[in-house]
N, C-alpha and C positions, 0 to 999 in steps of 0.2 A: 744392325746396316741396314738400312731399306734400301729394296730393290726393287724398280721400275717395273719392269721386267714381270718380275715372278707375285707384284701386286696386279698388274694388270690382268695374266695371266688366271689370276685366285678369285678374279672379277668375273669371270664370263659368264657370259647368260643369251640363251638363245630367247631372240626377239622376233617378236610378230605381227607388233603396231609398230607400224613408221609414220613420220611424214611425209607430207611430200616435197620437200627438198629437192634437187636434183643433184647428182654428182659428175661431174663435169669429167671430160676422157682424158684428160688429164692429168684428175688424180686414179682415175682406173686406172690407167698401162704407169702410176708407180705401186699401186697397190698391185697389180702383175710383176713385177720386175721386184720386186720385195718381195715377194710367194716367191718368185725361182732361186732365191737363191737356197734354197729350201734342200737337203740330202736327198738324191738323185740316185739311182741303178741305173739308167740310161735316158734320164729326161722322160719320159717314155708316158706324157698327158701333153693334151691338149687344152684351153677352155675357151665358151663364146659368151660372150656378155648381151646379156639386153637391155636396156633402157626404155621399150615402148610398147604398149600395149598392156594391157590386166597382165599384170605380172602378180604370182606368189603372194598372200598377205600385204599385197597393199605397197610391196616394196617399188624406191624407184631403180633400182638395181638387180639385176637378177648374172648370178656369173653360173654354167654349165659344163664339170670338169670335167672331162674324157678319159680315160685311159686310150694312150693313140698308137697301136705299133705299126701303124700306118709310115710314117715319118721317118722312120729309122730305117724300117726296110726301104725306102726313095735311095739315104744315103747308102746303102748295102747295095743295091744295084748301081749306083756310082764307082762302089768299089765292086763290082761285079762279085758280092757275095748276094748268097740266097738263104730265106731265112728259114732254118731249119728246127728251131730250139721248139719244142712242144707249145701246141698254143697254152696248157694249164699253168705251164710255172711261168710264160712271157707272160700274161692276166696275171697272177699273181705280183712280181718285180711291178707291173702296170700298177696294180691298187696300192704297192707302198709306196712306187712313185704319185701319184696320184694322189695318195692321201698327205703327204708331207706338206704337197702342195698347195693344202686344201687347208691344212693347219696353219701353213703360213701365211695364206690369205688371209685367214679370222685374224692370228692375233696383228697383224697389219693395219686391218678394218679397223679394229678396235681400239689401236694405239690412235688413230687419228680421230676418234669420236664417233663412231659408225658400231652400228648393231647391228649383227646376223644372225642367220637360222640356215642349218644343213638340212638339205630335205631328202628323207633317209628314202625316200618309192621311188627315185627314181628309174633304178634300172626293171622297173617293171611295166613303163613305158618311153623304153630306149628309143625299138626299131621305131614309133612315130615322131622321137625323135630327131633319131639321124635325116627320117626323111623333109622336115623342117627346113634342119640346118644341113642339110646335106653333104652330112658327114661323109666320108672315103667307108669302105669294108675298112676291119680291124680298128675302129673309133667304136668304143664304149661311153654313154652316156653315164659316168658315176655316181656322182651326185651332184645336185643343185642346192647352191648359194646364193638367198637373199641378203642384200646388205643395203642399209643405209641409216638415219639420223632417226634415234629410237622416239616411238611417241608411249610410253610406257618406261613405270620404274618398279622394281620389285628385287628380293633379295635372288641371289645365288643359288642355284639348286641344291642340295646333300650330296654327297657323294657318301663311296662306302669308306667304313673307319681301314684304317692301315691296315691293319692287322688280318684282313680277309680278302686286302688286296697284295701285297708285300709280303715275297718269302723270300729269306733265306737260304743259297744252296738248294734246295727242294722244297716241291708244292708240298706244304702241310696238310694235313688230315683238316678236312672243316666236319667238323663235331658239333651237336645241337646249339651249343654254346655261342660259337662263333656266327653261324647261320642267326640263330635269333637276335644276337645282338646284331648285326649285317642288317637286320630286315627293319630292327627296331630302330635305328638312327636314320633309315631311309625315310621309313613313313611316317616316324612321329616329325620327320621334316619337312616332308612334303603337304600333313595334317596341318603342320603350327601355320604356312602361308596358304592354306587353304587352295594348295597349287589345280586340284584337279575340280574343286567347284566352282572356282573362279574361270576355268575353262568351259565348265559344264563338259567336262568332256568323260564319261564312263562309258568305258565299252561294255555292251551288250553283253551276253550272254549265250549261245547257241547250243542246243544238243540239251539235255537232259537235266540238267547244273540249277538250281535254283537260285533266283537272286536275292541272297543272304546281306547284302552291303548300300551302305545310303552313303550320301559324302562328308559324314561326321567319322567314317571308318574307314573308304575305299579311299587308298593309298598307292605307293607308288612301285609295289611290290605284288601286289593283288592284279592292276592296271598292266602290267607289263607280262602275268603270268600270263592275263587272258590274250595280250600279243601270240608270245609262243606257243600258246598251248588252242588258238583256236586258225592264225591266221595262217593260209597259205603251204599246208600241208603237200603241195604237188610242187613237183620240179619242171613240171611242163613248159609254164607257161614264159620264166622268167631261160628256160635253157633256149626256148626259140627267139627271146630275144638277142639274145646271145650270138644264137645261129646267125638270125636275119645280120648284125651289125658283121658277119664273118670269125666270128670263134666256135672251132669244136672240142669240147673236152673229150671228143668219143676217141680219136686217134690209133686207131691199129697200133701195140707193135709192128718190129721187124719181125721177121721168122726166126731170126737167130738171136734173142736175144730171150 
């Protein structure tokens, strides 16, 4: 039996090229109202949208999805309560809420024929977005999402094999065979699509490593290894962004604990 929702989910692609077609306010509201039907802990998120100016990837619509503890703190004021739950746990719950909402937003948009792409670097310029969008303290821009009519056609990207992702009852030992199988699935899949060659997206090496790859063998596992092996070893930059937005993960515990 065909399942339209499962078929839609299996066809997900990150679209980086859009047509200029505008998206009406009515459609935007419909997308967000649908996304709000996601599961939540406390609806600790807000979303700001933009349709004017130079938006990322040339998209006609940009959502900025925020972890938002500000709104419910205002409700608590009305109930004569003060927020005492630590910022770290509160923030984790907010990330959960914002993530559920964001994924629902993608599904809603794709069900209407739009393409989408998450912009994961958003937290590193959160403070600038807060200033631009006049966000209050305890609101953190978590991820941005471009939306528009796709102007490119390409295959869905590969995913890990199920035995590298799904474990029954307990986490299985990742032996060499499992690891190499997962790497092969990902790398061969990306190479077959000429994914990085098409985007001209080889990350330069830093340090002492010498380049031994070209677009005939440079693929997903090397690309992502270069990200996690070279980018952002320090925590100060993102910690400062969080603090400027009102989040403190270094609160001291009470002396009696």
